[in-house]
C-alpha positions in Angstrom: 118.4 93.8 55.0 116.5 96.6 56.7 113.7 95.9 59.1 111.2 93.4 57.7 107.5 94.3 58.0 104.5 92.2 57.0 101.3 94.1 56.2 98.0 93.7 54.3 98.4 93.9 50.6 97.3 97.0 48.7 96.3 97.3 45.0 99.4 99.4 44.5 101.5 96.2 45.3 100.3 94.4 42.1 103.3 95.4 40.0 105.8 94.2 42.6 103.9 91.0 43.1 103.7 90.4 39.3 107.5 90.8 39.1 108.2 88.4 42.0 105.8 85.7 40.7 107.0 86.2 37.1 110.5 85.3 38.2 109.3 82.1 39.7 107.2 81.3 36.7 110.1 81.8 34.3 112.9 80.3 36.4 111.4 77.9 39.0 109.2 74.8 39.4 107.3 75.9 42.5 104.5 77.0 40.2 103.4 75.1 37.1 102.4 78.3 35.4 104.4 78.9 32.2 103.3 82.5 31.3 103.5 85.1 34.1 100.3 87.1 34.7 100.5 90.8 34.5 99.9 93.4 37.2 96.2 93.8 36.1 95.7 90.1 36.9 97.1 90.6 40.4 95.0 93.8 41.1 91.9 91.7 40.2 93.1 88.8 42.5 93.8 91.3 45.4 90.3 92.7 45.0 88.7 89.2 44.8 90.4 88.0 48.0 89.5 91.2 49.8 85.9 90.8 48.8 85.8 87.3 50.3 87.7 88.3 53.5 90.6 86.1 52.7 94.1 87.1 53.8 96.7 88.5 51.4 99.9 89.9 52.9 103.2 91.3 51.6 106.6 91.6 53.2 108.4 94.9 52.9 112.0 95.8 53.4 114.5 98.1 51.8 111.7 100.3 50.6 109.8 97.7 48.6 107.8 94.5 48.5 110.1 91.5 48.7 107.5 88.7 49.1 103.8 87.9 49.4 101.5 85.3 50.7 97.7 84.6 50.4 95.2 82.0 51.3 92.2 80.9 49.2 89.5 78.3 49.8 91.1 74.9 48.9 88.3 74.0 46.5 85.2 75.9 45.4 82.6 73.4 46.8 80.9 74.6 50.0 82.1 71.6 52.0 85.6 73.0 51.7 84.7 76.4 53.2 86.9 75.9 56.3 90.0 74.6 54.3 92.4 76.9 52.6 95.5 76.6 50.4 98.4 79.0 50.9 100.6 80.5 48.3 104.0 82.1 49.2 106.6 83.7 46.9 109.7 85.6 47.8 111.8 87.9 45.6 114.9 86.0 44.4 117.4 88.3 46.2 115.5 87.9 49.5 115.4 84.1 49.6 117.0 82.6 52.7 116.5 85.7 54.9 113.4 84.6 56.9 110.9 86.4 54.6 109.0 83.2 53.9 108.8 82.3 57.6 107.5 85.8 58.5 104.9 85.7 55.7 103.6 82.2 56.6 103.5 83.0 60.3 101.2 86.0 59.7 99.2 84.2 57.0 98.4 81.3 59.4 97.1 83.8 62.0 95.0 85.7 59.5 93.6 82.6 57.9 92.4 81.4 61.2 90.9 84.8 62.0 89.1 84.6 58.6 87.4 81.3 59.7 89.6 78.7 58.1 90.4 75.7 60.2 92.8 73.7 58.0 95.6 75.0 55.8 97.1 73.1 52.9 100.3 73.7 51.0 100.3 72.4 47.5 104.0 72.5 46.7 104.8 72.3 43.0 107.9 70.4 42.2 108.1 69.3 45.8 110.5 72.3 46.2 112.8 71.5 49.2 112.9 75.0 50.6 109.1 75.3 50.6 108.8 71.8 52.2 111.3 72.9 54.9 109.5 76.2 55.5 106.1 74.5 55.9 107.5 71.8 58.2 109.1 74.4 60.5 105.7 75.9 60.9 103.9 72.6 61.8 102.8 71.3 58.4 103.0 67.6 57.8 103.1 65.7 54.5 99.7 64.4 53.6 100.3 63.2 50.0 102.3 63.3 46.9 101.1 63.2 43.3 103.9 61.9 41.2 104.9 63.1 37.7 101.9 65.3 37.3 103.7 68.4 36.0 106.2 69.0 33.2 108.3 72.1 33.2 111.7 72.8 31.8 111.7 69.3 30.3 111.4 67.7 33.8 108.5 65.6 35.2 107.5 67.1 38.6 105.7 65.9 41.6 103.2 67.9 43.7 103.5 67.5 47.4 100.6 68.2 49.8 101.3 69.4 53.3 98.7 70.3 55.9 98.3 71.9 59.4 95.4 72.6 61.6 94.5 76.2 62.4 92.0 75.4 65.1 93.1 76.4 68.6 
């Protein structure tokens, strides 16, 4: 893989992001979505996060976007204003090459700079690779909801992990 760069998202990345997420929707259990949203959905999401000052980054290599990550307030209520939830997805042909780690490292830094003090990972299907990635970057398991999702005929757990962003 050519040099990996992590940068702020641009509206022009929406098509690549839709393709990456669409693969995970159709083939994986990390998301409980069953219908992939289109590029217009992602352009709107990019704009909405930018308006709130929340971080959204992409990983680029080999001339294109190969992964993305963003943080949003964990819940809408004001008391959660300093807690965020991360989302990270990597293109299938780039998995296992350090892209997730690079994205999450930058996302943690930018979420702290945006004023978040705690970051939560809500891991659909308790995906082992996502659990391992988050654990490598200091997240600890804080809870598990059992059998809350059904996808591909399987009952799936959701695992919660958390780390402090406060210095």
